[in-house]
Structure formats: structure tokens, C-alpha cells
C-alpha positions as CSV (number, residue, x, y, z in Angstrom):
1,M,-8.4,-15.0,-1.1
2,I,-7.4,-11.9,0.8
3,K,-7.7,-8.6,-1.2
4,I,-5.5,-5.6,-0.4
5,L,-5.6,-1.9,-1.8
6,F,-2.5,0.1,-0.7
7,V,-3.2,3.8,-1.4
8,C,-1.2,7.1,-1.3
9,H,-1.9,10.4,-2.8
10,G,-0.6,9.8,-6.3
11,N,0.2,6.0,-6.8
12,I,3.4,6.6,-8.2
13,C,5.6,6.3,-5.0
14,R,4.4,5.0,-1.5
15,S,1.5,2.9,-2.4
16,T,3.3,1.4,-5.6
17,M,6.2,0.8,-3.4
18,A,4.0,-1.2,-0.9
19,E,2.4,-3.0,-3.7
20,S,5.8,-4.2,-4.8
21,V,7.1,-4.9,-1.2
22,M,4.0,-7.1,-0.5
23,T,3.8,-8.9,-3.4
24,Y,7.4,-9.6,-2.9
25,L,7.0,-11.0,0.8
26,V,4.0,-13.2,0.1
27,R,6.0,-14.9,-3.0
28,Q,8.7,-15.6,-0.5
29,R,6.4,-17.4,1.8
30,H,4.9,-19.2,-1.5
31,I,1.5,-17.9,-0.4
32,E,0.8,-15.6,-3.4
33,D,-2.0,-17.5,-4.2
34,R,-3.9,-16.2,-1.1
35,F,-3.6,-12.8,-2.1
36,Q,-4.8,-10.2,-4.4
37,I,-2.6,-7.0,-3.9
38,A,-3.0,-3.7,-5.9
39,S,-2.7,0.1,-5.3
40,A,-4.3,3.8,-6.4
41,A,-4.3,7.1,-5.4
42,T,-6.6,9.6,-3.9
43,S,-5.8,12.2,-6.6
44,R,-5.9,12.2,-10.3
45,E,-2.7,14.1,-10.9
46,E,-0.6,11.0,-12.0
47,I,-3.5,9.2,-13.5
48,G,-1.5,6.7,-16.2
49,N,2.2,7.3,-14.6
50,G,4.4,4.6,-14.3
51,P,6.2,4.3,-10.7
52,H,8.4,7.2,-9.7
53,Y,12.0,6.7,-10.9
54,G,13.0,7.2,-7.1
55,T,10.5,4.1,-5.8
56,V,12.0,2.0,-9.2
57,G,15.5,2.8,-8.1
58,Q,15.0,1.7,-4.5
59,L,13.5,-1.4,-5.2
60,R,16.0,-2.3,-7.7
61,A,18.7,-1.5,-4.8
62,V,17.2,-3.8,-2.6
63,G,16.4,-6.7,-5.5
64,I,12.6,-6.4,-5.2
65,P,10.6,-6.6,-8.4
66,V,8.6,-3.6,-9.5
67,I,5.0,-4.4,-10.1
68,P,4.0,-3.2,-13.7
69,H,1.8,-0.5,-13.0
70,R,0.1,2.6,-14.2
71,A,-1.3,5.1,-11.5
72,V,-5.3,4.7,-10.9
73,Q,-7.6,6.6,-8.7
74,M,-9.5,5.1,-5.9
75,T,-13.3,4.4,-6.2
76,K,-16.0,4.1,-4.3
77,Q,-16.5,0.6,-5.6
78,D,-13.2,0.0,-4.2
79,Y,-14.4,-0.2,-0.6
80,D,-16.6,-3.5,-2.0
81,K,-13.8,-4.9,-3.9
82,Y,-11.1,-4.9,-1.2
83,D,-11.0,-6.4,2.1
84,Y,-8.3,-3.9,3.3
85,L,-7.5,-0.2,2.2
86,I,-4.2,0.6,3.4
87,G,-3.4,4.3,3.4
88,M,0.1,6.0,4.2
89,D,-0.5,9.4,6.1
90,D,-3.6,10.9,7.8
91,A,-4.3,12.6,4.8
92,N,-4.6,9.7,2.5
93,I,-7.1,8.1,5.4
94,R,-9.0,11.4,5.5
95,N,-9.4,11.5,1.6
96,M,-9.8,7.8,1.4
97,T,-13.0,7.9,3.8
98,R,-14.4,10.8,1.5
99,I,-14.0,9.0,-1.8
100,V,-16.0,5.7,-0.2
101,G,-18.6,7.9,2.0
102,S,-17.8,5.9,5.3
103,D,-16.2,3.0,6.5
104,P,-18.6,0.8,8.2
105,E,-16.7,-2.2,8.1
106,H,-13.3,-0.6,9.8
107,K,-11.4,-1.6,6.2
108,I,-9.4,1.8,6.0
109,H,-6.2,1.4,7.9
110,K,-2.9,3.5,8.0
111,L,0.0,0.9,7.0
112,L,2.1,1.6,10.2
113,E,-0.6,0.5,12.6
114,Y,0.2,-2.7,11.9
115,A,3.6,-2.3,13.5
116,G,2.2,-0.5,16.3
117,S,2.8,2.7,15.2
118,S,0.6,6.0,14.5
119,R,3.3,7.7,12.2
120,A,2.7,8.3,8.7
121,I,4.9,6.8,5.8
122,A,6.8,10.2,4.5
123,D,6.1,10.7,0.6
124,P,9.5,10.9,-1.0
125,W,7.9,13.3,-3.9
126,Y,8.7,15.7,-1.2
127,T,11.4,14.3,1.1
128,G,13.7,12.7,-1.9
129,E,14.4,10.2,0.7
130,F,13.0,6.8,-0.8
131,D,15.2,4.8,1.5
132,V,13.5,5.7,4.4
133,T,10.2,5.6,2.8
134,Y,11.2,2.0,2.0
135,D,12.3,1.1,5.7
136,D,8.8,2.2,6.7
137,V,7.0,0.4,3.8
138,L,9.0,-2.8,5.0
139,E,8.3,-2.2,8.3
140,G,4.4,-2.0,7.8
141,C,4.1,-4.4,5.0
142,E,6.0,-7.3,7.2
143,A,4.0,-6.5,10.2
144,F,0.5,-6.3,8.3
145,L,1.5,-9.8,6.7
146,S,1.9,-11.2,10.0
147,F,-1.2,-9.9,11.5
148,L,-3.0,-11.4,8.1
149,I,-1.2,-14.8,8.4
150,E,-2.1,-14.9,12.3
151,S,-5.8,-13.7,11.7
152,Q,-6.0,-16.7,9.1
153,Q,-4.9,-19.2,11.5
154,E,-7.2,-18.1,14.0
155,K,-10.4,-19.0,11.6
């Protein structure tokens, strides 16, 4: 089982979108039994809150079911629990590394790294552009899933 934790600042926009998109992609391929997918925040600001209405609206607009979710904070223990800890921007990566202490197993990555890009996924909380964020999340999740499938085939 491949265990993935998507992480952003508040866990109501980007990481919940990535959790829903990735879950949808693996279900489309009928390989959901090979994955455990979750999301978390680096901050405590939104703990207990559901996905942002903009994330919900964007996912509904493209026909992707929204995973039932309440924002939680990433913990140090998540490093041992998950195989991949995927952040959305450089600030997320810094905060994730601060939370876990270090990354000796190289589990922490930005989502768009898997699409060959160093760019960040913009936070739609600030931009209001949930469609642009969705496009980037989809691009990253598709590339990440391809990477994971290829990695499993090599084993």
C-alpha cells in the first residue's frame, strides 16, 4: 500500500483538492486498494473546518467527488506513517520539514516536481482562482500517479 499525505497551509483548499483528485484518479484506474490518500495542514488556522467552498465548487464543476474531510494538522508522526508527504509550495515544504525535524528518507516533495516543474501551486485562498489551482493540481497528481505506477512496475 502506498501512503500519501498532501499538505498545504490550511488544509481546506489545495491539499483537500489534491486528496480528492488523486482519489478520483486511482478509482478511475481501479487501483484504489493500493493507496491510502489523506491531507493535512501545516498551520492550525482551519482545524476542524471542511473544504473551502471554492474547492468544492471547482471539483463539482469538473465532476470529481469531494472527499469528506475536516482540516487536521500534520504531525511529526506522519513522517513514519506516510511514504510521500507532498506540499504545494516552498513555504509548505519548509514548514513540513520543521514539523518532522528532517527528511532523511526524502519523502517530502512539491507536487509539481513530478510534472518536471519547480513552480508552486498558487493558493486560491489568496488568488480566488480555483480553476487555475485545479489545473495545476490535476497536472501534478497525474504526473505523480504515473511516477508511482512506473515505480511499482520496476519492483
